DRENPA-3360 file (N, C-alpha, C; in nm, 2 decimals, always signed):
BEGIN
1 = MSSAPLSD = +4.98/+4.83/-3.06/+5.08/+4.74/-3.06/+5.17/+4.75/-2.94 ~ +5.20/+4.63/-2.87/+5.27/+4.65/-2.75/+5.42/+4.68/-2.77 ~ +5.47/+4.77/-2.69/+5.61/+4.81/-2.69/+5.71/+4.71/-2.62 ~ +5.65/+4.61/-2.56/+5.74/+4.51/-2.49/+5.81/+4.43/-2.58 ~ +5.95/+4.39/-2.55/+6.03/+4.31/-2.62/+5.96/+4.19/-2.67 ~ +5.99/+4.13/-2.78/+5.93/+4.01/-2.84/+5.94/+3.90/-2.75 ~ +6.05/+3.89/-2.68/+6.07/+3.76/-2.59/+5.97/+3.77/-2.48 ~ +5.93/+3.90/-2.44/+5.83/+3.91/-2.32/+5.69/+3.89/-2.36;
9 = VEPVVGWC = +5.66/+3.88/-2.48/+5.52/+3.87/-2.53/+5.48/+3.71/-2.55 ~ +5.38/+3.68/-2.49/+5.32/+3.53/-2.51/+5.22/+3.52/-2.62 ~ +5.23/+3.41/-2.69/+5.13/+3.39/-2.82/+4.98/+3.37/-2.74 ~ +4.89/+3.39/-2.82/+4.75/+3.36/-2.79/+4.74/+3.20/-2.78 ~ +4.69/+3.15/-2.69/+4.66/+3.00/-2.69/+4.52/+2.96/-2.67 ~ +4.47/+2.88/-2.78/+4.33/+2.85/-2.78/+4.32/+2.69/-2.81 ~ +4.20/+2.65/-2.80/+4.16/+2.51/-2.83/+4.14/+2.47/-2.97 ~ +4.17/+2.37/-3.02/+4.16/+2.33/-3.16/+4.14/+2.17/-3.16;
17 = GWFLRLTS = +4.06/+2.14/-3.28/+4.04/+2.01/-3.31/+4.10/+1.97/-3.46 ~ +4.16/+1.87/-3.47/+4.23/+1.83/-3.60/+4.17/+1.69/-3.65 ~ +4.17/+1.69/-3.78/+4.16/+1.55/-3.84/+4.30/+1.51/-3.85 ~ +4.31/+1.37/-3.89/+4.43/+1.29/-3.89/+4.44/+1.24/-4.02 ~ +4.55/+1.25/-4.10/+4.58/+1.19/-4.22/+4.69/+1.08/-4.21 ~ +4.69/+0.98/-4.28/+4.79/+0.88/-4.30/+4.87/+0.90/-4.41 ~ +5.00/+0.95/-4.40/+5.08/+0.97/-4.50/+5.20/+0.88/-4.51 ~ +5.28/+0.88/-4.61/+5.39/+0.80/-4.62/+5.49/+0.81/-4.51;
25 = SGPELAPA = +5.50/+0.92/-4.44/+5.58/+0.94/-4.34/+5.52/+0.94/-4.19 ~ +5.40/+0.88/-4.18/+5.33/+0.86/-4.06/+5.20/+0.95/-4.04 ~ +5.15/+0.96/-3.92/+5.02/+1.04/-3.91/+5.04/+1.18/-3.91 ~ +4.97/+1.26/-3.98/+4.98/+1.41/-4.00/+4.85/+1.48/-3.95 ~ +4.87/+1.59/-3.89/+4.74/+1.67/-3.86/+4.69/+1.74/-3.98 ~ +4.55/+1.75/-4.00/+4.49/+1.83/-4.09/+4.38/+1.92/-4.03 ~ +4.40/+2.05/-4.04/+4.31/+2.14/-3.99/+4.16/+2.13/-4.03 ~ +4.06/+2.15/-3.96/+3.93/+2.13/-4.00/+3.89/+2.24/-4.12;
33 = GWWRVGWP = +3.84/+2.20/-4.23/+3.82/+2.27/-4.34/+3.93/+2.28/-4.44 ~ +4.04/+2.23/-4.40/+4.16/+2.24/-4.48/+4.21/+2.08/-4.51 ~ +4.13/+1.99/-4.54/+4.16/+1.85/-4.53/+4.28/+1.81/-4.62 ~ +4.29/+1.88/-4.74/+4.39/+1.85/-4.83/+4.53/+1.92/-4.80 ~ +4.52/+1.99/-4.68/+4.65/+2.06/-4.64/+4.70/+2.02/-4.51 ~ +4.81/+1.94/-4.51/+4.86/+1.89/-4.39/+4.92/+2.00/-4.31 ~ +4.91/+1.99/-4.18/+4.98/+2.08/-4.09/+5.13/+2.06/-4.08 ~ +5.21/+2.15/-4.12/+5.36/+2.13/-4.13/+5.41/+2.09/-3.98;
41 = SLEPMTAR = +5.52/+2.01/-3.98/+5.57/+1.99/-3.86/+5.70/+2.06/-3.84 ~ +5.72/+2.09/-3.72/+5.85/+2.18/-3.69/+5.86/+2.31/-3.75 ~ +5.75/+2.36/-3.79/+5.75/+2.50/-3.84/+5.60/+2.55/-3.84 ~ +5.58/+2.68/-3.83/+5.44/+2.74/-3.82/+5.36/+2.72/-3.94 ~ +5.23/+2.70/-3.92/+5.14/+2.72/-4.03/+5.10/+2.86/-4.06 ~ +5.09/+2.90/-4.18/+5.05/+3.03/-4.21/+4.91/+3.03/-4.29 ~ +4.83/+3.11/-4.25/+4.69/+3.11/-4.31/+4.70/+3.18/-4.45 ~ +4.62/+3.14/-4.54/+4.60/+3.19/-4.67/+4.45/+3.20/-4.69;
49 = CSAGRGHR = +4.41/+3.30/-4.78/+4.26/+3.31/-4.80/+4.23/+3.20/-4.91 ~ +4.14/+3.10/-4.87/+4.10/+3.00/-4.95/+4.01/+3.04/-5.07 ~ +3.97/+3.16/-5.05/+3.88/+3.20/-5.16/+3.95/+3.28/-5.27 ~ +4.09/+3.29/-5.25/+4.18/+3.35/-5.34/+4.18/+3.49/-5.35 ~ +4.12/+3.56/-5.25/+4.12/+3.70/-5.24/+4.26/+3.75/-5.21 ~ +4.30/+3.87/-5.24/+4.44/+3.92/-5.23/+4.47/+3.98/-5.09 ~ +4.38/+3.97/-4.99/+4.40/+4.03/-4.87/+4.49/+3.94/-4.78 ~ +4.54/+4.01/-4.68/+4.62/+3.94/-4.57/+4.52/+3.86/-4.48;
57 = SPDPGCDC = +4.57/+3.73/-4.45/+4.47/+3.65/-4.38/+4.53/+3.66/-4.23 ~ +4.42/+3.65/-4.13/+4.27/+3.66/-4.15/+4.23/+3.81/-4.18 ~ +4.13/+3.82/-4.25/+4.06/+3.95/-4.27/+3.93/+3.97/-4.19 ~ +3.91/+4.08/-4.13/+3.78/+4.09/-4.05/+3.64/+4.06/-4.14 ~ +3.66/+4.09/-4.27/+3.54/+4.08/-4.35/+3.55/+3.93/-4.43 ~ +3.62/+3.86/-4.39/+3.63/+3.72/-4.47/+3.63/+3.60/-4.35 ~ +3.62/+3.48/-4.40/+3.62/+3.38/-4.30/+3.76/+3.30/-4.29 ~ +3.85/+3.36/-4.36/+3.99/+3.30/-4.37/+4.06/+3.31/-4.23;
65 = GLYAFRSG = +4.15/+3.23/-4.22/+4.24/+3.23/-4.10/+4.24/+3.09/-4.03 ~ +4.34/+3.07/-3.93/+4.35/+2.95/-3.85/+4.26/+2.97/-3.73 ~ +4.16/+2.88/-3.71/+4.06/+2.90/-3.61/+4.11/+2.83/-3.47 ~ +4.06/+2.88/-3.36/+4.08/+2.82/-3.24/+3.98/+2.87/-3.14 ~ +3.93/+2.80/-3.04/+3.83/+2.83/-2.94/+3.89/+2.89/-2.81 ~ +3.83/+2.97/-2.74/+3.86/+3.02/-2.62/+3.89/+2.91/-2.51 ~ +3.79/+2.82/-2.52/+3.80/+2.70/-2.43/+3.76/+2.57/-2.49 ~ +3.79/+2.46/-2.43/+3.75/+2.33/-2.48/+3.59/+2.31/-2.48;
73 = TAFRSFKT = +3.53/+2.38/-2.39/+3.38/+2.36/-2.38/+3.31/+2.40/-2.50 ~ +3.38/+2.48/-2.59/+3.31/+2.53/-2.72/+3.29/+2.41/-2.82 ~ +3.37/+2.29/-2.79/+3.35/+2.18/-2.88/+3.21/+2.12/-2.86 ~ +3.15/+2.14/-2.74/+3.02/+2.08/-2.71/+2.91/+2.11/-2.81 ~ +2.92/+2.23/-2.88/+2.82/+2.26/-2.98/+2.83/+2.22/-3.11 ~ +2.93/+2.14/-3.15/+2.96/+2.08/-3.28/+2.94/+1.93/-3.28 ~ +2.89/+1.88/-3.38/+2.88/+1.73/-3.40/+3.00/+1.66/-3.45 ~ +3.09/+1.74/-3.51/+3.20/+1.67/-3.56/+3.29/+1.59/-3.46;
81 = GFPVIGTV = +3.33/+1.48/-3.49/+3.42/+1.39/-3.40/+3.57/+1.41/-3.45 ~ +3.65/+1.49/-3.39/+3.78/+1.51/-3.43/+3.88/+1.38/-3.35 ~ +3.97/+1.32/-3.42/+4.04/+1.22/-3.36/+4.16/+1.29/-3.27 ~ +4.18/+1.41/-3.30/+4.29/+1.48/-3.22/+4.23/+1.62/-3.16 ~ +4.25/+1.64/-3.04/+4.22/+1.77/-2.99/+4.34/+1.83/-2.91 ~ +4.34/+1.95/-2.89/+4.45/+2.01/-2.80/+4.46/+2.15/-2.80 ~ +4.56/+2.21/-2.75/+4.58/+2.36/-2.77/+4.68/+2.40/-2.86 ~ +4.65/+2.52/-2.90/+4.75/+2.57/-3.02/+4.79/+2.71/-2.99;
89 = SMWGRIVE = +4.91/+2.75/-3.02/+4.97/+2.88/-3.00/+4.94/+2.95/-3.14 ~ +4.91/+3.08/-3.12/+4.87/+3.17/-3.24/+4.94/+3.30/-3.22 ~ +4.99/+3.34/-3.33/+5.05/+3.48/-3.34/+5.04/+3.55/-3.48 ~ +5.09/+3.66/-3.51/+5.07/+3.74/-3.63/+4.96/+3.82/-3.62 ~ +4.88/+3.84/-3.73/+4.75/+3.90/-3.72/+4.64/+3.82/-3.65 ~ +4.59/+3.87/-3.55/+4.47/+3.80/-3.48/+4.33/+3.87/-3.49 ~ +4.23/+3.80/-3.53/+4.09/+3.85/-3.53/+4.02/+3.79/-3.42 ~ +3.97/+3.86/-3.32/+3.91/+3.81/-3.20/+3.76/+3.80/-3.23;
97 = HEHGWRAE = +3.69/+3.70/-3.19/+3.54/+3.67/-3.19/+3.49/+3.63/-3.05 ~ +3.36/+3.62/-3.05/+3.30/+3.59/-2.92/+3.36/+3.46/-2.87 ~ +3.37/+3.37/-2.95/+3.41/+3.23/-2.91/+3.54/+3.18/-2.93 ~ +3.63/+3.28/-2.99/+3.77/+3.24/-3.02/+3.83/+3.34/-3.10 ~ +3.94/+3.30/-3.18/+4.02/+3.36/-3.26/+4.04/+3.30/-3.40 ~ +4.07/+3.39/-3.49/+4.13/+3.36/-3.62/+4.28/+3.42/-3.62 ~ +4.37/+3.33/-3.67/+4.51/+3.38/-3.66/+4.58/+3.36/-3.79 ~ +4.68/+3.44/-3.80/+4.76/+3.44/-3.93/+4.87/+3.33/-3.92;
105 = HAYPDRLR = +4.93/+3.30/-3.80/+5.03/+3.19/-3.77/+4.99/+3.12/-3.65 ~ +5.01/+2.98/-3.67/+4.99/+2.89/-3.54/+5.08/+2.77/-3.54 ~ +5.08/+2.71/-3.43/+5.15/+2.58/-3.42/+5.09/+2.51/-3.30 ~ +5.09/+2.38/-3.31/+5.03/+2.30/-3.20/+5.10/+2.31/-3.08 ~ +5.03/+2.32/-2.96/+5.10/+2.35/-2.82/+5.10/+2.20/-2.75 ~ +4.99/+2.13/-2.74/+4.97/+2.01/-2.67/+4.87/+1.93/-2.75 ~ +4.88/+1.80/-2.76/+4.79/+1.72/-2.84/+4.75/+1.60/-2.76 ~ +4.63/+1.55/-2.79/+4.58/+1.42/-2.75/+4.50/+1.35/-2.85;
113 = LVCETCLR = +4.52/+1.22/-2.88/+4.45/+1.13/-2.95/+4.32/+1.10/-2.87 ~ +4.20/+1.11/-2.93/+4.08/+1.09/-2.85/+3.99/+1.00/-2.93 ~ +3.90/+0.93/-2.86/+3.80/+0.85/-2.93/+3.70/+0.94/-3.00 ~ +3.69/+0.94/-3.13/+3.60/+1.04/-3.21/+3.46/+1.02/-3.18 ~ +3.42/+0.90/-3.16/+3.28/+0.87/-3.12/+3.24/+0.93/-2.99 ~ +3.33/+0.91/-2.90/+3.30/+0.97/-2.76/+3.29/+1.13/-2.77 ~ +3.37/+1.18/-2.85/+3.38/+1.32/-2.87/+3.25/+1.38/-2.93 ~ +3.21/+1.29/-3.04/+3.10/+1.34/-3.12/+2.97/+1.32/-3.03;
121 = TRRTRVTG = +2.94/+1.21/-2.96/+2.81/+1.20/-2.89/+2.82/+1.26/-2.76 ~ +2.92/+1.27/-2.69/+2.93/+1.34/-2.56/+2.82/+1.28/-2.47 ~ +2.82/+1.16/-2.44/+2.72/+1.11/-2.35/+2.77/+1.11/-2.21 ~ +2.90/+1.12/-2.20/+2.96/+1.13/-2.06/+3.06/+1.22/-2.05 ~ +3.10/+1.26/-1.93/+3.21/+1.37/-1.92/+3.35/+1.31/-1.94 ~ +3.37/+1.18/-1.95/+3.50/+1.13/-1.96/+3.51/+1.04/-2.10 ~ +3.59/+1.06/-2.18/+3.61/+0.98/-2.31/+3.68/+0.86/-2.28 ~ +3.65/+0.76/-2.35/+3.72/+0.64/-2.35/+3.86/+0.66/-2.39;
129 = IPVVAGTS = +3.97/+0.59/-2.34/+4.10/+0.62/-2.39/+4.11/+0.54/-2.51 ~ +4.16/+0.59/-2.63/+4.16/+0.52/-2.76/+4.26/+0.39/-2.74 ~ +4.22/+0.29/-2.81/+4.30/+0.17/-2.80/+4.34/+0.13/-2.94 ~ +4.26/+0.17/-3.03/+4.29/+0.13/-3.18/+4.28/+0.26/-3.26 ~ +4.37/+0.27/-3.36/+4.36/+0.38/-3.46/+4.36/+0.30/-3.59 ~ +4.29/+0.34/-3.69/+4.28/+0.28/-3.82/+4.22/+0.35/-3.93 ~ +4.21/+0.29/-4.04/+4.17/+0.36/-4.17/+4.05/+0.28/-4.21 ~ +3.94/+0.33/-4.27/+3.83/+0.26/-4.31/+3.81/+0.27/-4.47;
137 = SRGAASQV = +3.91/+0.33/-4.54/+3.89/+0.34/-4.68/+4.04/+0.34/-4.74 ~ +4.05/+0.27/-4.85/+4.18/+0.26/-4.93/+4.20/+0.39/-5.02 ~ +4.32/+0.42/-5.05/+4.33/+0.52/-5.14/+4.49/+0.57/-5.14 ~ +4.51/+0.69/-5.20/+4.64/+0.74/-5.19/+4.69/+0.77/-5.04 ~ +4.81/+0.75/-5.01/+4.85/+0.77/-4.87/+4.82/+0.91/-4.83 ~ +4.82/+1.01/-4.91/+4.80/+1.15/-4.87/+4.66/+1.18/-4.85 ~ +4.57/+1.09/-4.88/+4.42/+1.12/-4.88/+4.34/+1.03/-4.77 ~ +4.43/+0.94/-4.72/+4.36/+0.83/-4.63/+4.34/+0.90/-4.49;
145 = SLSAWCAT = +4.22/+0.89/-4.44/+4.18/+0.95/-4.32/+4.21/+0.84/-4.20 ~ +4.27/+0.89/-4.09/+4.31/+0.80/-3.98/+4.23/+0.84/-3.86 ~ +4.17/+0.76/-3.80/+4.07/+0.78/-3.68/+4.11/+0.70/-3.57 ~ +4.06/+0.72/-3.45/+4.08/+0.65/-3.32/+3.96/+0.61/-3.25 ~ +3.95/+0.51/-3.18/+3.83/+0.46/-3.10/+3.89/+0.39/-2.96 ~ +3.79/+0.40/-2.87/+3.80/+0.34/-2.75/+3.76/+0.20/-2.77 ~ +3.77/+0.12/-2.67/+3.73/-0.03/-2.68/+3.59/-0.04/-2.72 ~ +3.50/+0.04/-2.66/+3.36/+0.03/-2.68/+3.31/+0.07/-2.83;
153 = HVPAGLDQ = +3.39/+0.16/-2.89/+3.33/+0.20/-3.02/+3.43/+0.17/-3.14 ~ +3.51/+0.07/-3.12/+3.58/+0.03/-3.25/+3.50/-0.03/-3.35 ~ +3.48/+0.03/-3.46/+3.39/-0.03/-3.57/+3.45/-0.15/-3.64 ~ +3.36/-0.22/-3.71/+3.40/-0.34/-3.79/+3.44/-0.30/-3.92 ~ +3.51/-0.39/-3.98/+3.56/-0.37/-4.13/+3.66/-0.27/-4.15 ~ +3.76/-0.25/-4.06/+3.87/-0.14/-4.08/+3.96/-0.21/-4.17 ~ +4.02/-0.13/-4.26/+4.13/-0.18/-4.36/+4.26/-0.21/-4.29 ~ +4.30/-0.11/-4.21/+4.42/-0.13/-4.14/+4.41/-0.06/-4.00;
161 = TWPAPEVS = +4.47/-0.13/-3.91/+4.47/-0.09/-3.76/+4.61/-0.08/-3.70 ~ +4.62/+0.00/-3.59/+4.75/+0.02/-3.52/+4.72/+0.04/-3.38 ~ +4.80/+0.01/-3.29/+4.77/+0.04/-3.15/+4.77/+0.20/-3.13 ~ +4.67/+0.25/-3.07/+4.66/+0.39/-3.05/+4.77/+0.46/-2.99 ~ +4.82/+0.40/-2.88/+4.95/+0.46/-2.82/+5.07/+0.48/-2.91 ~ +5.07/+0.38/-3.01/+5.18/+0.39/-3.11/+5.15/+0.51/-3.19 ~ +5.04/+0.53/-3.24/+5.01/+0.64/-3.33/+5.02/+0.78/-3.25 ~ +4.98/+0.77/-3.13/+5.00/+0.89/-3.04/+5.14/+0.94/-3.02;
169 = GALLARYA = +5.22/+0.83/-3.00/+5.36/+0.86/-2.98/+5.43/+0.92/-3.11 ~ +5.39/+0.86/-3.22/+5.45/+0.90/-3.36/+5.39/+1.06/-3.38 ~ +5.28/+1.08/-3.35/+5.22/+1.21/-3.36/+5.30/+1.32/-3.28 ~ +5.32/+1.28/-3.15/+5.40/+1.38/-3.06/+5.53/+1.41/-3.11 ~ +5.59/+1.30/-3.15/+5.73/+1.31/-3.20/+5.74/+1.39/-3.33 ~ +5.65/+1.37/-3.41/+5.65/+1.45/-3.54/+5.64/+1.60/-3.52 ~ +5.55/+1.64/-3.43/+5.54/+1.79/-3.39/+5.62/+1.83/-3.28 ~ +5.69/+1.74/-3.21/+5.77/+1.77/-3.10/+5.71/+1.85/-2.99;
177 = VDLLPVER = +5.59/+1.80/-2.96/+5.50/+1.86/-2.85/+5.47/+1.76/-2.75 ~ +5.41/+1.82/-2.63/+5.38/+1.72/-2.52/+5.23/+1.68/-2.53 ~ +5.21/+1.58/-2.45/+5.08/+1.51/-2.45/+4.99/+1.60/-2.37 ~ +4.86/+1.63/-2.41/+4.76/+1.70/-2.34/+4.71/+1.61/-2.23 ~ +4.72/+1.66/-2.09/+4.67/+1.58/-1.98/+4.52/+1.53/-2.00 ~ +4.49/+1.42/-1.97/+4.35/+1.37/-2.00/+4.25/+1.45/-1.91 ~ +4.30/+1.50/-1.79/+4.20/+1.58/-1.71/+4.15/+1.70/-1.78 ~ +4.23/+1.75/-1.88/+4.19/+1.88/-1.93/+4.08/+1.86/-2.05;
185 = IESVIAPR = +4.06/+1.74/-2.08/+3.95/+1.71/-2.19/+3.82/+1.68/-2.11 ~ +3.81/+1.67/-1.99/+3.68/+1.64/-1.92/+3.58/+1.74/-1.96 ~ +3.62/+1.87/-1.97/+3.51/+1.97/-2.01/+3.47/+1.97/-2.14 ~ +3.55/+1.89/-2.23/+3.51/+1.89/-2.37/+3.43/+1.78/-2.39 ~ +3.45/+1.67/-2.33/+3.37/+1.55/-2.35/+3.24/+1.56/-2.25 ~ +3.14/+1.63/-2.28/+3.03/+1.66/-2.20/+2.91/+1.67/-2.28 ~ +2.79/+1.66/-2.21/+2.66/+1.67/-2.28/+2.65/+1.80/-2.37 ~ +2.59/+1.78/-2.49/+2.58/+1.89/-2.58/+2.50/+2.01/-2.52;
193 = QKRRSRWS = +2.53/+2.13/-2.55/+2.45/+2.25/-2.52/+2.35/+2.26/-2.64 ~ +2.23/+2.30/-2.61/+2.13/+2.32/-2.70/+2.16/+2.43/-2.80 ~ +2.23/+2.54/-2.75/+2.26/+2.65/-2.82/+2.39/+2.63/-2.91 ~ +2.39/+2.66/-3.04/+2.50/+2.63/-3.11/+2.60/+2.76/-3.11 ~ +2.73/+2.73/-3.10/+2.81/+2.85/-3.07/+2.81/+2.92/-3.21 ~ +2.83/+3.05/-3.21/+2.83/+3.14/-3.32/+2.97/+3.21/-3.33 ~ +3.03/+3.23/-3.44/+3.15/+3.30/-3.45/+3.10/+3.45/-3.49 ~ +3.05/+3.50/-3.38/+2.99/+3.63/-3.39/+3.08/+3.74/-3.43;
201 = LDHVDTTN = +3.04/+3.83/-3.53/+3.13/+3.95/-3.56/+3.10/+4.07/-3.51 ~ +3.01/+4.06/-3.40/+2.96/+4.19/-3.34/+3.07/+4.26/-3.27 ~ +3.17/+4.18/-3.21/+3.27/+4.25/-3.14/+3.41/+4.19/-3.19 ~ +3.46/+4.24/-3.29/+3.58/+4.20/-3.35/+3.69/+4.30/-3.32 ~ +3.80/+4.24/-3.27/+3.91/+4.31/-3.23/+4.03/+4.26/-3.32 ~ +4.08/+4.34/-3.42/+4.19/+4.29/-3.50/+4.31/+4.35/-3.45 ~ +4.42/+4.26/-3.41/+4.54/+4.32/-3.37/+4.65/+4.23/-3.45 ~ +4.77/+4.31/-3.45/+4.88/+4.24/-3.51/+4.99/+4.20/-3.41;
209 = KHFDPPGI = +4.98/+4.07/-3.36/+5.08/+4.03/-3.27/+5.22/+3.98/-3.33 ~ +5.32/+4.08/-3.30/+5.44/+4.04/-3.37/+5.52/+3.94/-3.25 ~ +5.46/+3.83/-3.23/+5.52/+3.74/-3.13/+5.65/+3.68/-3.17 ~ +5.74/+3.66/-3.08/+5.85/+3.57/-3.11/+5.78/+3.43/-3.12 ~ +5.81/+3.35/-3.24/+5.75/+3.21/-3.24/+5.76/+3.13/-3.12 ~ +5.67/+3.05/-3.09/+5.67/+2.95/-2.97/+5.80/+2.88/-2.96 ~ +5.86/+2.86/-2.84/+5.98/+2.81/-2.82/+6.01/+2.69/-2.89 ~ +5.92/+2.59/-2.91/+5.96/+2.46/-2.98/+5.98/+2.49/-3.13;
217 = VRRLR = +5.91/+2.58/-3.19/+5.94/+2.62/-3.33/+6.08/+2.69/-3.33 ~ +6.12/+2.77/-3.24/+6.23/+2.85/-3.25/+6.35/+2.75/-3.24 ~ +6.34/+2.66/-3.14/+6.45/+2.56/-3.12/+6.48/+2.47/-3.24 ~ +6.38/+2.44/-3.31/+6.39/+2.34/-3.42/+6.41/+2.39/-3.56 ~ +6.43/+2.52/-3.57/+6.47/+2.58/-3.70/+6.60/+2.54/-3.74;
% end
């Protein structure tokens, strides 16, 4: 454990993709694999073992924890189209893997609404800027999925639609974070690699990062 003062220690910053839910209070992030759990605004998210095991999360022998990649290029090997991508600050217990980390605590660092079809197909290096955000199914507000598309990929038959810049602005305001520059996602929207990324456990480094929470969380307490 580092002996440096907490204020001198920086959190681990990785890349993350989020699903987007439409709630009664506006758009809300939902981490991959935790669809029914909204990412809290203005406070950190803390991992819990979804398998109900009694250990502290993340545990080296389990899959629990909040995931993030080392770089945006890791998204190339996955077929999922996330409507939101960005960077995330992580601290607390950290389990390091070949392609990224699992963390105990995390909070979004920078976010950008993207065309999920461009992200999923990766036919070009640059994604179309989203112009429409909408829902394709009706249901309880807490269960409705919100997606975004560029002008080329807007599907027919959407139940509700909103201008994408309006949804993006509401999302950034909700989490009090900055917009991820579009230039930073050019390495994410790229042709797929043939080899699928593995969360290898061959070289696991478990550390306990007692970071001071990221500045935005500290200021908004």
